[in-house]
N, C-alpha and C positions, 0 to 999 in steps of 0.2 A: 471373251477375255481369257488370256492364257493363264496357266497355272502359276507362272512366275508373277504375273500381274495381280492375281488373287492373293498370293502370299504377301506381296509388297503392300497391297491395300490393307491387309489385316495388320501388318506391322505398324503402318502409319496410324491406323485407328487405335491400336493398343497404346502406342506412344502418346497419342493425343489425350486419351483418357487418363493415362498415368501422369502426364504433365499437369492436366487440370486438377487431378487429385493432390499432387504435390503443392500446387499453387493455393489450393483451398486450405491446406494444412500449414502453409508457411506462416499465416497470420491468424492468431486466435481472435484478434479484434475484428477481423473481417467477417466473422461468423455471428456478430451481434449487430442488430440494427439500433445503433446508439441514438437515432432520432425518434425512436418509438419505444418508450419504456412499456413493459407489460403491466406495471402498476406504479402509482405515485402516492406515497403515504406521507401525511403530516405527522410529525412527532410532537409529543407533549412539550409544553413551554419549558419544563424542567431541563429539556435537552436542546435548548435553543443554540447552544454552542457545542454541539456534538462534534468531537474531533477524531473519533476512531471507532471502527466497528470490527467485529470478528465473529466467525461462525464455529461452533463446536463440532466435534466428530459426529454427534447424534443430531445435528441440524439446528441447534438452538442459536439464536442471534443475541449478541451482547454488544453494548456500546459504552463509551465513557465520555464524560463531559470535560471540557477544558477547565483548568484552575481548581479541580477538586479530585481527590482520590476516591472516586465513587464509580461503581460498575452497575449497569442497568441491563436486565434481561428484557428483550422486547418481543412482542407478539409479531410473528412474520406477516400475518395477514392484515393487522390493524395498526401496527406501530405503537400500540399501547404498552405501558410499562408493566411487566409481570412481577418483577421484584427488583430491589436495589440493595446493594451492600457496599460498605466502605472498607478501607484498609487503614491499618495503624502500624507504627514501627517503634521499636524500643530505642530510647535515647538515654543519655546519662541522667536526665532529669524526669524520666517517666516514659510510659507507654502511651504514645499520643497519636491522634489522627494525622494522616499524611496529607499535606497540601502542596501544590506545586503546579507548574505549567505543563500539565500532562497533554501529550500530543497524539498518542496512538496506543492501541491495545492489541495483544495477540494471545492465542492459545497454543500451547505445546502439549498435546495430549489433554490432561485435565488440569494443567498448571497455567495460570494466568500470568501475563507480564504486561506492565505498562511502562512507558518511557516518557521522560520529560524533555523539554527542548534543549536542556544542557547535557542530555545523554545519560541520565541516571535511570537505571532499571529497577523496577520493583516486581518481585515474584511473590505469588500468593495463591492460595486455594480458593475455590468457590465458597461463598458464604450464603447463609439463608437470608430471607427477606428481613431487612432492617439490621442485620448483624454487622459487626466490625471485626474483620479477620486480620490475623497477624501477617505481616509482609517481611520480606528480606530485601535489603537494599544492595545493589551492585553498581559500583562505579566503573565507568568505561574509559575515563581519561579524556573524553570529549567535554566540550563546554558550550556556553551560549553562542559563541562565535560560529559554531558548526550549525546551529539551529536545527536540531534533530526533529523530524516531523513524522517519519514513517517507521513502522515496525511490523515484521511478519516472521512466521516460523518456517524454516526450511528443513523438512525432515530428511532430505538427502544428505545434508551435512550435519544434522542435529545441532542447528544453531539458530539464533535470532539474527535477522538482518535489520540494520538501522540505516534509513535513508536520510540524507542531510540536504538542507537547502543551500548551504555554503561550504566552501573548501578553503579555510584560512591557511592550511598547511601549504597548499599550492600557491596561494597569494603571497605568503611570506617568502617562498622560494623565488618567485618572480621579482619581488621587490629587492631581494638580496642580489639577484643577477642584474639589477638595474632597470627592470621593466617598469614603465609608468602606468601600466594598466590598473584600473580601479577594480574594487571588489566586484562590481556588477558585470565586469567583462570576463571574469573567470568562468569559462564555459563548462568545466567538468563538475559534476555533482557526485560525491562519493557515497557508496553504500558499504558499510562496515559489517563485520560478523562478530557475534558473541557466542562462543561455544557453550552448549549446555552440558557437554561431557566433562569439561574441565572448569566451567564457569569462569572463563577468562576471555578477554577482549583482544582481538587481533588489530594492532595499530595500522596494518597495511590494508587499504580498502579491498573488499572482496571484488568489486569492480567499480569502474567510473562510468557514469552516464555522460556522454559527450554531446552537449547541446549543439555543438558545431555541426553534427550530423543532421539535426533538425533544420538548420539553416539552408540545407540543400533543397528543402521542400518549400520553405517560406522564410523570408528575411525578417519578418515581424513575429519572432517567436520569443516568448518568455516562459521559462521552465524552472520551477523550484519545487521539488518533491514534497507532497503533503501526506502521501500514504503509499503503501506498497503491499502487494499480496502475491502469492505464488499459485499458479495453476497446477493442480495435482497431476493432470494428464500429460501435459507437455513439459512441465518443469520450468516454463518461462515465467517471468515476473511481469506483473502489470503495475506500473508506477503512475500515480495520479498527481497532478499539479493544479492546485487552486489558482495559482498565478498563470494566466494564459488559458486556463480550463483545458488542459491537455491530458490525454490518457496515452501512455506509452507502453509498448510491449518490448521486453528485453529478454534475451536468452540468459541462461545461467552463467554464461561466460561474459555477459555484459554487452553483447552485440545487439544493436538496434534492429528490431523486426518491423515495427509499424508505429505510426503516430496518428492519433485521431483528436480533433478538436471538438469539445463538447458544447452543447447548446447553452448559451448564457441564460435562456429562459428556464430551462430545466435544471441547470447547475450554476446558480449564481455564485456559490462558493463551495466547491466539492472538496471535502476534507477526509472522507473515509471510504475505504473500498474493501470488499470481501467477495469470496466465491463460495457457493454452496456445493454440496456433493453432486447435485445434478447440473452443475455448470451454470447456474443462474448467477448473474453479475449484480452485485449490490453496491450502490454509491450513495453516501450520505452527504448532505449539504447543511452547513450552518445556516441559521435563520438570519439573513441579511436584513430584510425588510418585513419579516413575518416569522412564521414558525419554521423550524428546521424540517427537512424532508428526507425521505428515503426512497430512491428510485430503483426499480428492479428491471433487469433485462434478461430475456431468455435467449439461449444459444440456438441458432438454426441447426436443424438436424440434416 
C-alpha cells in the first residue's frame, strides 16, 4: 500500500470515529436504556399523586404532591419519606397554609419553587420535619387555560422555565384569523421563563415545542408536557408527557433532538422528572391502580 493510500485510510478512520462520536453526543436520550430501569421503587401511599420531583445540589431528592402545598424529602434507595414540611402565605385575613393544584417543584440553589396549574409560583426555603415555612407568591399572568405542569431551573439564564400543556394565545390568534381549528389541534406547546434576577415573567415564550415535528416519526402522537428538567452537561432540556408517555429532548433554543416513547407497564402516568449529578435519570409516576413509583435509569458510559 502506498504512502498516499495509508494517509487516505487514516483520514477515513479518523473521520469515521469522529462522526460516530458526534452521533453518540447528538442525543442524550440515546445513552439511556429506557426499557431497563436500574431500580424501581414504590412510594408511600401519602405520595400516590406525586406530581413533581427535584434533586438538590448535594444530591437529596424532594417531591411534592398534587393538591397540597407540602414538600417531601425521599430516601434515594428506598423511596421512604425522610421528612415533610408545608408552606404558608400571608393574606389579609391571616397567615395560612397554602393549598392549590400544585404541578411541579424546582430548586434554584437552596431556594424551592412550586407552581400551580394556573401558573402561580411560590418561593420558599427548606423547612424542618413537620415545620410550616413562609412562602412568597409570584403571579405570572398565566391562567388555567395554559394548564402549567412543568417547572425547572435554568442556571444559564438564571430563570425558572414553565412548560404548558396548552397555548390559548395561539388559539385566540387562529380564531381571530378565521381558523376553525379546535384547541386539540394547536400543535405548539409553549415554555415560558420567569427571571430570578428581576423576579419578572416574560410574556414571550422562551421557545415553542412543535408537536408537528413528532408527526414526522409517528402520526399517532399525543404530547402535553407534564414535567421538564435541564441536563447540566449539554444544556438540553428533557420534557416529559404523561399523555402519550413521551420523553422529548430539546435544545436550549427549542430545537427537537430526540423523542422516545416510554413503556406503559413501567410508566402508567409519568408526571415527574429529574437528573442527578452523576447523570442518573429519575422519573416518577402517579399511582393509577396502586402505589406511585420512582424509576431510575443509569447513563451508559
